[in-house]
SERO-4910 file (N, C-alpha, C, O; in steps of 0.05 Angstrom, whole numbers):
BEGIN
 pado doro    nc1    nc2    nc3   cac1   cac2   cac3    cc1    cc2    cc3    oc1    oc2    oc3
  Met    A   3172   1607   2747   3139   1609   2737   3130   1586   2733   3144   1567   2724
  Leu    A   3100   1584   2742   3086   1561   2739   3086   1548   2714   3090   1524   2712
  Leu    A   3082   1567   2687   3087   1554   2668   3112   1563   2649   3120   1586   2648
  Ala    A   3125   1543   2634   3151   1547   2621   3142   1573   2602   3119   1576   2592
  Arg    A   3162   1589   2599   3159   1612   2579   3152   1603   2553   3135   1617   2541
  Glu    A   3160   1583   2543   3158   1571   2515   3125   1562   2517   3111   1564   2497
  Phe    A   3116   1554   2538   3087   1548   2534   3073   1572   2539   3054   1572   2524
  Val    A   3075   1593   2552   3062   1616   2553   3062   1630   2523   3042   1640   2514
  Ala    A   3084   1628   2510   3085   1636   2480   3070   1620   2464   3058   1632   2446
  Tyr    A   3068   1596   2466   3052   1578   2457   3021   1581   2456   3006   1580   2437
  Leu    A   3016   1585   2481   2990   1594   2490   2979   1618   2480   2956   1620   2472
  Ser    A   2997   1639   2479   2989   1665   2465   2986   1664   2433   2968   1676   2422
  Arg    A   3003   1649   2420   3001   1640   2394   2972   1629   2386   2957   1638   2368
  Gln    A   2967   1612   2401   2940   1593   2398   2919   1609   2405   2898   1603   2394
  Leu    A   2917   1630   2422   2898   1647   2428   2886   1665   2405   2863   1668   2397
  Val    A   2914   1676   2396   2910   1695   2368   2898   1678   2345   2878   1685   2332
  Gln    A   2912   1657   2342   2899   1636   2318   2871   1628   2320   2855   1628   2302
  Arg    A   2865   1620   2348   2835   1612   2349   2815   1636   2349   2792   1633   2342
  Leu    A   2826   1661   2358   2809   1683   2359   2805   1696   2331   2786   1711   2328
  Thr    A   2822   1690   2310   2821   1700   2287   2809   1683   2268   2813   1659   2271
  Pro    A   2795   1691   2247   2782   1717   2246   2751   1716   2260   2734   1732   2251
  Gly    A   2746   1701   2276   2720   1700   2288   2715   1726   2309   2693   1738   2308
  Val    A   2732   1732   2324   2730   1748   2345   2749   1773   2339   2741   1796   2344
  Ile    A   2772   1769   2330   2790   1790   2326   2802   1791   2294   2805   1771   2281
  Glu    A   2807   1814   2285   2820   1820   2258   2845   1833   2262   2845   1853   2277
  Thr    A   2870   1824   2251   2894   1834   2258   2912   1832   2232   2912   1810   2220
  Pro    A   2927   1850   2222   2947   1845   2201   2973   1835   2216   2989   1824   2202
  Ala    A   2978   1837   2242   3003   1832   2255   2996   1811   2278   2998   1821   2301
  Pro    A   2989   1784   2276   2985   1770   2296   3005   1761   2316   3001   1753   2339
  Ala    A   3030   1762   2304   3057   1759   2318   3057   1782   2339   3062   1775   2363
  Val    A   3052   1803   2334   3051   1825   2351   3031   1823   2372   3038   1829   2395
  Val    A   3008   1817   2368   2984   1811   2384   2991   1787   2403   2982   1787   2426
  Ala    A   3004   1768   2395   3015   1742   2409   3035   1754   2427   3031   1751   2451
  Asp    A   3052   1765   2420   3075   1777   2435   3060   1792   2465   3067   1788   2488
  Lys    A   3038   1810   2452   3028   1829   2473   3012   1806   2497   3018   1805   2520
  Ile    A   2996   1791   2486   2980   1770   2500   3002   1755   2520   2996   1752   2544
  Ser    A   3023   1748   2510   3047   1736   2526   3054   1754   2546   3056   1745   2569
  Glu    A   3058   1777   2542   3070   1800   2561   3047   1798   2584   3055   1793   2607
  Val    A   3021   1801   2579   3003   1799   2598   3001   1776   2615   2997   1777   2639
  Ile    A   3003   1751   2601   3005   1727   2621   3032   1729   2637   3032   1728   2662
  Gly    A   3054   1732   2625   3076   1729   2636   3080   1749   2661   3095   1744   2680
  Gly    A   3062   1774   2658   3070   1795   2676   3049   1783   2703   3054   1788   2726
  Glu    A   3029   1767   2695   3013   1764   2721   3024   1738   2729   3015   1732   2751
  Leu    A   3039   1720   2719   3050   1700   2732   3071   1713   2746   3072   1707   2770
  Ala    A   3088   1728   2739   3112   1737   2752   3102   1750   2780   3120   1750   2797
  Val    A   3077   1760   2786   3074   1772   2808   3072   1751   2832   3078   1759   2854
  Glu    A   3065   1729   2830   3068   1707   2849   3100   1699   2853   3109   1692   2875
  Asp    A   3114   1700   2833   3144   1692   2830   3154   1713   2849   3167   1705   2868
  Arg    A   3151   1738   2847   3164   1759   2861   3155   1755   2891   3172   1757   2908
  Leu    A   3133   1750   2895   3119   1747   2922   3131   1720   2936   3133   1720   2961
  Asn    A   3139   1698   2921   3155   1679   2933   3186   1685   2938   3200   1674   2955
  Asp    A   3193   1702   2919   3223   1712   2925   3224   1730   2953   3242   1727   2970
  Glu    A   3204   1747   2955   3200   1763   2981   3199   1746   3005   3213   1751   3024
  Val    A   3182   1724   3005   3182   1709   3027   3207   1694   3032   3214   1691   3055
  Arg    A   3219   1685   3014   3244   1668   3016   3266   1692   3028   3282   1685   3045
  Asp    A   3268   1715   3019   3283   1734   3033   3278   1738   3062   3296   1740   3079
  Leu    A   3252   1739   3066   3243   1747   3095   3252   1721   3110   3261   1724   3133
  Leu    A   3249   1696   3101   3253   1669   3123   3280   1671   3122   3289   1664   3144
  Ser    A   3304   1678   3101   3331   1675   3104   3340   1690   3130   3357   1679   3145
  Gln    A   3328   1717   3135   3332   1734   3156   3330   1716   3184   3347   1717   3202
  Tyr    A   3307   1700   3186   3307   1684   3207   3310   1655   3206   3295   1640   3219
  Ser    A   3334   1645   3188   3335   1619   3186   3349   1609   3210   3343   1586   3218
  Glu    A   3367   1624   3225   3379   1618   3249   3356   1609   3277   3356   1589   3292
  Tyr    A   3339   1633   3274   3320   1628   3296   3300   1603   3291   3290   1589   3309
  Met    A   3296   1601   3264   3277   1580   3258   3289   1549   3266   3276   1531   3276
  Arg    A   3319   1547   3259   3330   1522   3265   3332   1518   3293   3329   1496   3303
  Arg    A   3336   1542   3310   3342   1536   3336   3314   1533   3351   3315   1522   3373
  Glu    A   3290   1541   3341   3265   1535   3353   3254   1511   3339   3232   1504   3349
  Gly    A   3262   1496   3318   3249   1478   3307   3224   1482   3289   3205   1466   3286
  Val    A   3226   1506   3279   3205   1516   3264   3207   1506   3235   3228   1507   3223
  Ser    A   3185   1495   3224   3185   1488   3196   3185   1511   3175   3170   1530   3176
  Tyr    A   3204   1506   3155   3210   1523   3133   3182   1525   3119   3172   1547   3116
  Gln    A   3170   1503   3111   3149   1503   3095   3128   1513   3103   3113   1527   3089
  Glu    A   3122   1505   3131   3100   1518   3146   3104   1548   3148   3085   1563   3141
  Met    A   3127   1558   3157   3127   1591   3154   3126   1605   3128   3119   1628   3125
  Phe    A   3133   1589   3109   3134   1601   3080   3104   1599   3075   3093   1619   3068
  Arg    A   3087   1574   3080   3065   1581   3072   3047   1603   3090   3032   1617   3077
  Arg    A   3048   1607   3114   3035   1623   3129   3044   1651   3119   3026   1667   3113
  Ile    A   3072   1660   3118   3072   1687   3109   3065   1694   3081   3057   1716   3074
  Lys    A   3069   1671   3062   3056   1677   3038   3028   1685   3038   3019   1704   3027
  Asn    A   3014   1667   3051   2983   1672   3054   2978   1699   3066   2960   1714   3057
  Thr    A   2995   1706   3087   2989   1733   3099   2990   1753   3078   2970   1767   3073
  Leu    A   3016   1755   3062   3019   1775   3040   3000   1772   3017   2994   1793   3006
  Ile    A   2988   1749   3007   2972   1745   2988   2943   1759   2999   2929   1773   2984
  Ser    A   2938   1755   3022   2911   1768   3033   2915   1797   3038   2896   1812   3036
  Gln    A   2937   1806   3043   2943   1840   3046   2943   1849   3027   2931   1870   3025
  Arg    A   2958   1839   3003   2963   1853   2976   2940   1848   2958   2942   1857   2935
  Lys    A   2918   1833   2965   2898   1822   2949   2908   1811   2922   2898   1818   2901
  Val    A   2927   1794   2923   2936   1779   2902   2917   1758   2895   2903   1748   2913
  Ile    A   2915   1750   2871   2900   1725   2866   2922   1703   2860   2938   1703   2842
  Arg    A   2920   1683   2880   2934   1657   2883   2935   1648   2855   2913   1646   2844
  Ala    A   2959   1642   2839   2962   1633   2810   2967   1603   2811   2961   1591   2790
  Ser    A   2976   1588   2831   2977   1558   2834   2950   1546   2842   2940   1547   2865
  Gly    A   2938   1533   2818   2915   1520   2820   2918   1495   2845   2900   1493   2862
  Arg    A   2937   1482   2846   2943   1461   2865   2942   1471   2893   2935   1455   2910
  Asp    A   2947   1496   2901   2944   1511   2925   2914   1516   2927   2906   1518   2950
  Thr    A   2899   1517   2910   2870   1527   2915   2849   1501   2910   2825   1503   2915
  Gly    A   2861   1479   2901   2848   1450   2897   2836   1450   2870   2819   1433   2864
  Asp    A   2845   1471   2852   2841   1464   2825   2855   1449   2808   2879   1448   2811
  Ala    A   2841   1434   2788   2859   1411   2772   2879   1417   2762   2898   1401   2763
  Met    A   2883   1445   2745   2905   1450   2733   2928   1468   2749   2926   1479   2771
  Lys    A   2947   1469   2731   2968   1488   2746   2958   1514   2753   2958   1519   2777
  Leu    A   2950   1531   2738   2933   1555   2745   2908   1553   2758   2894   1534   2751
  Ser    A   2900   1570   2777   2877   1567   2789   2859   1581   2771   2866   1597   2755
  Arg    A   2833   1573   2775   2809   1583   2756   2805   1615   2763   2797   1630   2745
  Asp    A   2811   1622   2785   2810   1652   2793   2829   1669   2772   2824   1688   2759
  Lys    A   2858   1652   2775   2882   1669   2757   2873   1668   2730   2877   1688   2717
  Val    A   2863   1648   2719   2857   1645   2691   2834   1664   2684   2834   1674   2662
  Thr    A   2815   1669   2700   2793   1687   2697   2805   1716   2699   2798   1731   2680
  Asp    A   2819   1724   2717   2839   1749   2718   2853   1757   2695   2853   1780   2685
  Ile    A   2864   1737   2688   2881   1739   2657   2865   1745   2640   2869   1764   2625
  Ser    A   2842   1729   2640   2824   1735   2613   2813   1761   2612   2807   1771   2590
  His    A   2808   1776   2637   2798   1804   2637   2821   1823   2630   2817   1844   2618
  Lys    A   2848   1813   2640   2865   1831   2628   2873   1831   2598   2879   1852   2586
  Ile    A   2872   1809   2589   2877   1804   2556   2855   1821   2544   2862   1837   2526
  Val    A   2829   1819   2552   2810   1834   2536   2811   1865   2540   2803   1881   2523
  Glu    A   2823   1871   2563   2828   1902   2567   2848   1908   2549   2843   1926   2533
  Met    A   2875   1894   2546   2893   1904   2528   2884   1903   2503   2888   1923   2488
  Leu    A   2870   1878   2492   2859   1878   2464   2839   1903   2459   2839   1914   2436
  Arg    A   2823   1913   2480   2811   1935   2471   2827   1961   2468   2815   1978   2455
  Lys    A   2847   1965   2477   2863   1989   2478   2886   1983   2453   2900   2001   2445
  Ser    A   2888   1961   2443   2908   1953   2423   2901   1965   2399   2878   1963   2389
  His    A   2924   1982   2384   2918   1990   2356   2924   1971   2335   2916   1976   2313
  Glu    A   2939   1944   2340   2942   1925   2321   2921   1909   2316   2928   1889   2302
  Leu    A   2895   1910   2324   2877   1895   2318   2849   1906   2318   2846   1929   2326
  Arg    A   2830   1892   2310   2802   1906   2312   2785   1885   2323   2785   1864   2311
  Leu    A   2770   1887   2343   2752   1868   2359   2725   1870   2342   2711   1890   2340
  Lys    A   2720   1844   2328   2692   1843   2314   2669   1843   2332   2647   1853   2326
  Asn    A   2675   1831   2354   2652   1833   2374   2655   1852   2396   2674   1850   2411
  Lys    A   2636   1873   2399   2637   1891   2415   2629   1882   2446   2633   1895   2466
  Asp    A   2618   1858   2445   2613   1849   2473   2640   1838   2489   2650   1816   2482
  Ser    A   2651   1853   2508   2673   1846   2523   2677   1819   2533   2696   1804   2529
  Asn    A   2652   1816   2549   2645   1789   2562   2646   1764   2543   2658   1744   2549
  Ala    A   2630   1768   2517   2634   1744   2501   2663   1737   2491   2673   1714   2490
  Val    A   2677   1764   2484   2706   1758   2481   2723   1743   2503   2739   1725   2499
  Arg    A   2717   1753   2524   2729   1744   2551   2725   1712   2552   2743   1695   2554
  Leu    A   2699   1709   2549   2692   1679   2550   2703   1658   2534   2708   1634   2540
  Glu    A   2706   1673   2509   2723   1659   2490   2752   1654   2498   2762   1632   2495
  Ile    A   2762   1671   2507   2789   1669   2513   2795   1652   2536   2816   1640   2538
  Leu    A   2773   1650   2557   2774   1630   2579   2770   1602   2568   2784   1583   2577
  Arg    A   2753   1598   2551   2749   1575   2540   2775   1562   2530   2783   1540   2538
  Val    A   2789   1578   2512   2813   1571   2494   2837   1565   2514   2853   1547   2510
  Met    A   2837   1581   2535   2862   1582   2553   2856   1554   2572   2875   1538   2577
  Thr    A   2830   1549   2582   2825   1525   2597   2829   1505   2581   2844   1489   2590
  Glu    A   2820   1500   2560   2824   1477   2538   2855   1472   2539   2862   1450   2547
  Leu    A   2872   1489   2533   2901   1491   2526   2913   1483   2553   2929   1464   2554
  Leu    A   2904   1498   2576   2917   1492   2604   2910   1459   2615   2927   1446   2629
  Thr    A   2886   1449   2606   2881   1425   2615   2899   1408   2598   2910   1390   2611
  Ala    A   2905   1411   2574   2923   1392   2556   2950   1393   2569   2963   1372   2573
  Glu    A   2957   1419   2576   2987   1422   2591   2992   1409   2617   3013   1399   2623
  Asp    A   2968   1410   2634   2969   1394   2660   2977   1360   2656   2995   1346   2665
  Lys    A   2956   1356   2640   2964   1320   2627   2990   1315   2621   3002   1295   2629
  Val    A   3004   1336   2604   3026   1334   2597   3048   1334   2621   3065   1316   2624
  Asp    A   3044   1353   2635   3066   1353   2660   3057   1331   2678   3077   1319   2686
  Arg    A   3036   1321   2686   3033   1299   2701   3042   1273   2685   3050   1256   2701
  Ala    A   3044   1265   2661   3057   1246   2649   3084   1245   2649   3096   1224   2651
  Ala    A   3097   1272   2648   3129   1276   2655   3135   1272   2676   3156   1260   2680
  Arg    A   3122   1281   2694   3128   1274   2725   3129   1244   2730   3148   1234   2742
  Gln    A   3108   1229   2723   3105   1201   2722   3128   1186   2716   3141   1172   2732
  Lys    A   3134   1192   2686   3162   1184   2676   3182   1183   2695   3195   1163   2700
  Ile    A   3186   1210   2706   3210   1213   2728   3208   1197   2751   3229   1189   2763
  Arg    A   3181   1190   2760   3179   1178   2788   3183   1146   2779   3191   1131   2796
  Ser    A   3178   1137   2754   3180   1111   2742   3210   1102   2736   3215   1079   2728
  Gln    A   3231   1120   2741   3258   1115   2740   3267   1093   2761   3255   1092   2783
  Lys    A   3288   1076   2755   3296   1054   2776   3303   1064   2800   3297   1052   2821
  Arg    A   3319   1091   2801   3323   1101   2822   3309   1132   2830   3306   1150   2813
  Glu    A   3304   1135   2853   3294   1157   2859   3311   1185   2858   3332   1188   2869
  Ile    A   3295   1206   2839   3309   1227   2829   3294   1249   2845   3270   1250   2841
  Pro    A   3305   1264   2862   3295   1285   2879   3285   1310   2865   3301   1322   2851
  Glu    A   3260   1319   2867   3250   1339   2847   3265   1365   2861   3271   1368   2885
  Gly    A   3269   1382   2840   3285   1408   2845   3317   1403   2837   3332   1422   2833
  Ser    A   3326   1378   2836   3353   1375   2829   3362   1377   2803   3344   1371   2787
  Glu    A   3380   1382   2793   3387   1392   2761   3377   1367   2745   3361   1370   2727
  Glu    A   3385   1341   2752   3374   1320   2735   3347   1317   2733   3336   1309   2712
  Trp    A   3332   1323   2757   3304   1323   2756   3294   1342   2733   3277   1334   2717
  Asp    A   3302   1362   2732   3295   1387   2718   3301   1378   2688   3283   1377   2672
  Leu    A   3327   1371   2682   3333   1359   2652   3311   1343   2646   3295   1347   2628
  Leu    A   3311   1321   2664   3290   1298   2651   3260   1309   2650   3244   1299   2634
  His    A   3254   1328   2666   3226   1336   2664   3222   1354   2639   3201   1352   2627
  Arg    A   3240   1371   2630   3241   1386   2609   3242   1366   2584   3225   1372   2566
  Arg    A   3257   1346   2581   3256   1327   2561   3229   1309   2560   3218   1305   2538
  Tyr    A   3222   1300   2580   3194   1285   2578   3169   1302   2574   3149   1292   2563
  Tyr    A   3170   1327   2583   3151   1349   2578   3149   1354   2549   3127   1356   2539
  Ala    A   3173   1357   2534   3172   1367   2506   3162   1337   2489   3147   1338   2471
  Glu    A   3174   1313   2499   3162   1290   2485   3133   1289   2489   3120   1288   2469
  Glu    A   3120   1290   2513   3095   1289   2516   3076   1309   2503   3053   1302   2497
  Leu    A   3085   1336   2498   3072   1354   2482   3073   1348   2450   3054   1354   2435
  Lys    A   3095   1337   2442   3095   1325   2413   3076   1307   2408   3064   1307   2386
  Lys    A   3070   1287   2430   3052   1267   2421   3023   1281   2421   3005   1267   2414
  Leu    A   3019   1305   2428   2992   1316   2426   2993   1336   2402   2975   1352   2398
  Gly    A   3014   1336   2388   3020   1351   2365   3028   1383   2370   3026   1400   2353
  Ile    A   3035   1386   2397   3043   1416   2403   3073   1417   2402   3085   1399   2414
  Asp    A   3087   1436   2388   3113   1441   2384   3113   1469   2394   3099   1487   2385
  Leu    A   3131   1471   2415   3131   1500   2430   3150   1515   2416   3155   1537   2425
  Gly    A   3163   1505   2393   3178   1523   2377   3166   1540   2356   3176   1560   2348
  Arg    A   3145   1530   2346   3123   1539   2327   3109   1562   2339   3090   1573   2327
***
């Protein structure tokens, strides 16, 4: 997933905290945060499932690709782009679309629409503002602010890994462990504790 599950949970809690009491009223903020987290997680999982499907397809043709000298990365990109356009999936990765954040602006907008729809149907809260677009724009503003901060944290963690005396390949177990550690350290510098 593009965003750590802990960050998705944090993002959801922050949305509820910042929307209460001006935009929503709820006696169960934790329940609403869980529902928002489900919406965001579900939307991010769509592209993860698509990536898995592309990997499965390519594994069937690995021998042919090796024999013909076809680049795995190039074929992955082409097949994924074809499936995205056929299924009308909104690309989640901002870096694939040239956005500065991890999540594309289009995906954040799509998620904001889905969160508003969920909030309108939820029995755990009351929307104080009946203008769905105003609520959506506030969700979009808060999400963009938090995702921009998260992107800076991720870049700082990656820079710390690159500054090591020896090169640590991305995707390796050591790289993942260091990234998690540096990521958590950078978040704490901003006063963000993913556990809360």
